[in-house]
NUNUVEX-883220 format. One record per residue (C-alpha): residue in one letter; x, y, z. Coordinates in steps of 0.5 Angstrom, whole numbers, plus 500, padded with zeros to 3 digits. Layout:
AXYZ
...
# end
This chain:
X499509511
X504513512
X504517517
X506516523
X500517528
X502519536
X499516541
X495520546
X499518551
X505522548
X503528547
X500529553
X506531556
X509537554
X517534554
X522540554
X527539547
X532534546
X538536545
X542530543
X549532544
X548534551
X545528553
X549523550
X555525555
X551526560
X548518560
X555516558
X556518565
X550516569
X550510566
X558507566
X557502572
X551498568
X552491567
X548486563
X545484570
X539486575
X545485580
X548492578
X541496579
X541503583
X536509583
X540513580
X540510574
X533507573
X531514574
X536516567
X533509563
X526512565
X527519562
X528516554
X526509554
X519510553
X514506550
X508510546
X501507547
X500502541
X495507536
X488507535
X488505527
X483508522
X482502519
X477497518
X478492522
X473487522
X473481528
X473475522
X476478516
X475471513
X467472513
X468479510
X472478504
X468471503
X461475503
X465480498
X467475494
X460473494
X457479493
X462481487
X459474484
X452477483
X451484484
X450489478
X456491475
X455498478
X457496484
X463492483
X468497484
X465500491
X466493493
X473492491
X474499495
X471495502
X476489499
X482494499
X480497506
X480490509
X486488507
X490495510
X486492517
X490487516
X497491513
X497487506
X500492502
X500487495
X494486496
X491492497
X494494490
X490489487
X484490490
X485497488
X487495481
X480491481
X476497483
X479501477
X478495472
X471494474
X470502474
X463502470
X464510469
X468514467
X468518474
X470512478
X475510473
X478517475
X478516481
X481509481
X486511477
X489517481
X488513487
X493507483
X497513481
X497516488
X499509491
X505508487
X509515488
X516514487
X515509481
X515514476
X522511474
X518505472
X513508468
X518512464
X521505463
X515501461
X513508457
X512504450
X507499454
X500500453
X499497460
X501502462
X500508458
X492506460
X494506467
X498512468
X496516463
X489521463
X483520460
X480523455
X474525459
X469528453
X470521448
X469517455
X462520456
X457520451
X452525448
X446525453
X440521449
X435527451
X439532447
X435532440
X434537435
X427541436
X421539431
X420546428
X412547427
X410554425
X404556429
X403563425
X399561418
X402568416
X408568411
X414570414
X421571412
X426565412
X431568414
X431572421
X436578424
X439577431
X441585433
X447585438
X448593439
X449596433
X451589429
X446585426
X447577425
X443574419
X440567421
X437562418
X430561422
X428554422
X435552424
X435557430
X429554432
X432547432
X437549438
X432549443
X424549445
X424556447
X427558441
X422554436
X417558441
X419564439
X421563432
X415559431
X410560436
X404565438
X410570440
X410576438
X418574436
X415570431
X413576426
X419579427
X425579422
X428583426
X430581434
X434584439
X438580443
X443585446
X440584453
X443577453
X450577454
X452575448
X457579444
X456579436
X462574434
X459569440
X452570436
X455568430
X459562433
X452560435
X449561428
X454557425
X453551430
X446551427
X448550421
X453545422
X453542429
X460544430
X464548435
X471546432
X473554428
X470557435
X476561439
X476559447
X474566449
X467564447
X466558449
X463561456
X460566453
X456561448
X456556454
X452562458
X448563452
X446556451
X444555458
X439561458
X435559452
X436551454
X441548448
X442543449
X446540443
X450548444
X450546451
X454540450
X458542444
X461548449
X461542454
X466538451
X470543448
X472547454
X475541457
X481542451
X482548455
X484544463
X492544462
X494546470
X491547476
X490554475
X485552469
X482547472
X480551480
X477557475
X473553470
X470548475
X467554478
X464554471
X462548470
X458547477
X454554476
X452551468
X451545469
X456541465
X459534467
X464534462
X468540463
X467539471
X470532470
X476534466
X477539472
X477533477
X481530474
X487535473
X486536482
X486528483
X493527477
X496532482
X495529489
X497529494
X500537493
X493539490
X490538497
X495544500
X491549496
X485551499
X482553493
X482545490
X479544498
X474549497
X471546491
X471539495
X469541502
X463546499
X460542493
X453542495
X449534493
X447537486
X455540484
X457534487
X453530482
X456535476
X463534478
X463526480
X457523479
X455516483
X462516485
X462520491
X463515496
X470512493
X472520492
X472522499
X475516501
X480517497
X480525499
X481522506
X486518505
X491523502
X489528507
X490523513
X497522510
X499530510
X496531516
X491528520
X490533526
X488538520
X481540519
X481538512
X482531514
X476533519
X472536513
X473530508
X471525513
X465528515
X463528507
X465521507
X460519512
X455523509
X456519502
X456513505
X450508502
X451502505
X453500513
X461497512
X461504509
X458509514
X462505520
X468505516
X467513516
X465513523
X471510526
X476514522
X473520524
X473518531
X480516530
X481524527
X477527533
X482523538
X488526535
X485533535
X484532543
X476533541
X474528546
X467527547
X466527539
X471522538
X467518543
X460519540
X463517534
X466510536
X460509540
X456509533
X461505529
X460500535
X453500535
X454499528
X458493528
X466495527
X468492534
X475494534
X471502535
X471499542
X479501542
X478508541
X472508545
X476505552
X482510549
X477516550
X474514557
X482513560
X483519558
X478522562
X479518567
X475512567
X480507567
X476501570
X470503566
X475502560
X477495562
X471493563
X469495556
X475490554
X473485557
X465484555
X468484548
X473480550
X468474553
X462476548
X466475541
X473470538
X478475543
X483477538
X491480540
X488488539
X484486545
X488484550
X493489548
X488495548
X485492556
X493492558
X493499558
X488500564
X490494569
X498493573
X502489575
X501481574
X493483570
X497487564
X502481564
X498476562
X494481557
X500482554
X503475553
X496473551
X496479546
X502476543
X500469543
X493471539
X497475534
X505475534
X505481529
X504486535
X510489537
X507493542
X508488547
X514486546
X517492547
X513493554
X516487556
X523489553
X523496556
X520493563
X526488564
X531494561
X528499567
X529493571
X537493569
X536487566
X539488559
X539481557
X532479557
X531486555
X535485548
X532478548
X525480548
X526486543
X530482539
X525476538
X520481533
X526483531
X527477528
X521477523
X518484523
X523490521
X519495525
X522502526
X519503532
X523497535
X530498532
X529505535
X527502542
X534497541
X538503539
X536507546
X538500549
X545500546
X546507548
X544505555
X550499555
X554504552
X555499546
X556504541
X557500536
X551496536
X548502537
X550505530
X548499527
X541500529
X541508527
X544506520
X539501519
X534506520
X536511516
X537506510
X529504511
X527511512
X532517511
X527522514
X526517520
X525522527
X527518534
X524520541
X517521539
X519525533
X522530536
X530529533
X532527526
X535519526
X541523522
X543528528
X543522532
X547518528
X552523527
X553524535
X553516535
X559516531
X564520534
X564515540
X566509535
X572508531
X573510524
X574505518
X577503512
X575502506
X578495508
X575495514
X568496511
X569491506
X571485512
X566487516
X560487510
X564480508
X563478515
X556479516
X553477510
X557470510
X553470517
X547471514
X546477519
X542482515
X540488519
X549489520
X549488513
X545494511
X548498516
X555497514
X554498507
X550504509
X557506512
X561505505
X555510502
X560515505
X565513502
X568515495
X567508493
X563506487
X555507490
X552504484
X554497486
X553499494
X546501493
X544494489
X547490494
X543494499
X537492495
X538485496
X538486503
X532489503
X528485499
X531479503
X528483509
X521483506
X522491506
X520492498
X519499498
X526500501
X528496496
X526499490
X528506492
X534502494
X534500486
X533507483
X539510487
X543504484
X541506478
X542513479
X549512481
X551507476
X558510473
X557506466
X552506461
X553497461
X551499469
X544502468
X542498464
X543492469
X540496475
X533499469
X533491468
X533488475
X527495477
X523492472
X524484474
X522486481
X516490479
X514483474
X516485467
X521480467
X521480459
X523488459
X528486464
X531480460
X531486455
X536491459
X540484460
X541483453
X543490451
X547491457
X551485454
X551487448
X556493451
X560489455
X560483458
X559483465
X558478472
X552483474
X549482466
X550475466
X546474473
X540478471
X539475465
X540467467
X535470473
X530473469
X529467463
X529462469
X524465471
X519467465
X521462460
X516455461
X520451456
X525446460
X530446456
X532452457
X536450463
X542449459
X541456456
X541458464
X547454466
X551457461
X549464462
X551462470
X559460467
X559466463
X558471469
X562466473
X567468468
X567476469
X570480475
X566480481
X567479488
X566473492
X560476496
X556475489
X560469485
X558465492
X551467490
X551465482
X554458485
X549457489
X544459483
X547454478
X548449484
X540449484
X539449476
X544443477
X540439482
X533440478
X536437472
X538432476
X545433475
X547432483
X555431483
X556438479
X551441484
X555439490
X561442487
X557448486
X555448493
X562446496
X565451492
X561457494
X562454501
X570455500
X568463499
X562462505
X557463502
X553460508
X547459505
X550453500
X549449506
X542448504
X542447497
X548441499
X543438504
X539438498
X544434495
X544429500
X538428502
X536427494
X543421495
X538418500
X543420505
X538424510
X543424516
X548428512
X542433509
X540434517
X548435519
X549439513
X542444515
X545444523
X552447520
X547453516
X543454523
X550454527
X553460522
X546464520
X544469525
X537469522
X535461521
X528460522
X528459514
X534454516
X530450522
X524450517
X528446511
X531441516
X525440520
X524436513
X531431513
X529428521
X524424524
X517426526
X519428533
X525432531
X520435526
X516438530
X521440535
X524444529
X517447526
X516449533
X523453533
X521456527
X514459529
X518461535
X523465530
X518468525
X510467527
X509470520
X512463517
X506458515
X509451513
X509450521
X502451521
X500447515
X504442518
X502441525
X495441523
X496436518
X498431523
X493432528
X489431522
X491425519
X491423528
X482424526
X484430532
X480435526
X478440531
X484441533
X487441526
X482446525
X484451530
X491450529
X490453521
X485458524
X491461530
X494463524
X489465519
X488470525
X493475524
X495473516
X491472510
X495467506
X492463501
X495456503
X492456510
X485458508
X486452502
X488447507
X482449513
X477449507
X479442505
X478439513
X472443513
X469440506
X473433509
X468434516
X462436512
X462443514
X460445507
X459453508
X465453513
X469451506
X466454502
X467461506
X475459507
X474458499
X472465498
X476468503
X482465500
X480466492
X480474494
X487473497
X488470489
X483470485
X488465480
X489460484
X488453481
X487448486
X483453490
X478454484
X478447483
X475446491
X471452490
X467449484
X467442488
X464445495
X460450491
X456445488
X455441495
X452448498
X445446501
# end
């Protein structure tokens, strides 16, 4: 979800509008005596801190969050193997909802793509294709760069609806049998006003049963050669077109203004072939939202599904903008069951799931969001679909302060099996003044199911003192990715004027999760301490990640605060900026480096290369969306064509198009030999080629890159990469020279490569010492501890990996290592528990694979099969997982 969902507590108290300039001046005076130690506390400074260091309550997320997501993913995988084709896309949609609850963006998109691929109807294809397009907002450039690729055109391009919906098999010519023995003319004239249209009696009869009965049956008209149709809302031109169709079966020459007239006529006289031809012909008129709004009304009234699908496609491809058009919203909300069937066929649930998602992103409190979710519940076909809709609507009702309705919806979702809805139920109870009841409700859940971090986090809101502290500690233990416990503990320390502990606590989470709300809180801490340089660093990092971010409960633009704080720090020259960037890059201070680059972008320096550097840092910080935005800005600000081609190459490479990225690098080199073009070509070639002999080509390319002008930061990276290639080729002396040269220009990460060389030379001690140097220099060093663990004895390895888990609990290798050690010691239950600890908050195929193998080892076939299926939901092409699944499946009881 892109929208910030404010907690109710933030909105309950109406605060005065913040004046940042006066606030900075006042707070600077008030807090001038605040030190890093709690001994300097005073009531006045404490109250001033309390006034702006606020931690909003954690949001009740409108997501599907099963207590045991592994079990649910396994069930979905099993159902996908055996269900009818028409059920597969909805199962993939449910899988998408599970991954969304886990925050796994890449897996979400893959599930959406699978839903699109497995769509059994054109309506499903329209919905999921539009959803994919919506999720890829801002990536139009990639589509442009890949405009000639079939896969891109297929995924992003509109569907030819008429060709996708086949002719109804019931639409046949009607056998013409004369019921009148008298001889009548072969022709019949239809009089419309003063004009007569002479038609072939049998051709017209074949259009429908009513015409056949009229012209060949017992009706008076069967004896007439002249029939008056003036009262049937058909013009002479329209009737001539009907005559032509009866003879040729085509409406190819009919002007657009007659098509609707003919459609009404066809419906009145049940001319199904004529109606189908009109339906298909009308789709060519749907070119804009205005067209679609007008023609959808006719499509629903006249039951023309092909035209309705064409209009639907226009609306969906125009998301999210079309939901700001009340006419479009009314079409979706007011459609009855029959009209909905005409418009979207059997894909009602998926359609309203998409519309609800987009509406929540636009404004979760809006009436249309609530209406779409009501429709979602109405069209749910399974219990899981229904509980998703109930929970989401409960969240919306909560935000709209419709507490009775929210309570009812959360309770219904909880009774349907969605345990996470108890958080919403407790929150409503708390708002209504039933704090003890809320606490007991959470306690009851914790005691009856396997407890998760969010349960303790939510219960902490309804108790005080040591109980709250214990719940928050337990929440972090069970799910270290939850940011609220860190923020609460940090803010509590700051209120006690213990800034050291406050910064230590908030830095814990920022060390592995670059959360905007945590950066904002640390920004407030630095302001309190009058450390304006550090405050500026954080607000500039925030603006890099989210240029439109608003702080202090959304009341002040971060850019405005940045301007005010900047007045309190010394200005840096361009030389100062480069020195600061070099220093921070060398110390692996990625947030600091981001801040410096943000500042440099305000100068007249070449912006293309700076945005490119920014993208590299953001990728290192696992901020893929922001990194892509920076890459596109780099392309936009490229000063030359060869530079632009390099950035286009990286855009393609980073979106999985290695071959195309390689082609861009080659085009750039043809124009000018540059460091970045050779570096890109080497990088893309090393990744895309399966031929081991390509190593010599990669070496040559990196050597060419090093001969071209560049700064030491990038040359250090090239030397480091070159060293890695030499190691893979067994050329350890050459590799060592590369790493040493990189270290001489302060490319700190080269310590890791040099440590590998020492290890391969059987000098484990030197490798350990080399990694220790990296740990001492690097600001972000969890990966260094993990790598050093490979170069020491078991006791030291265990200590290093415990440190890794403290610094970055999302790194999975330490859990796998500890579990393997326990398994070797025949402590099977403890080994499985160690893996389960991490699996509960991180869907990782390696963790699931190892736990499946452990289950198989101890004879728990069902447990192994469950983990295999869940793992294959995460990575369907994992070869070892496929083999294990096949083996375990053969032993299923």
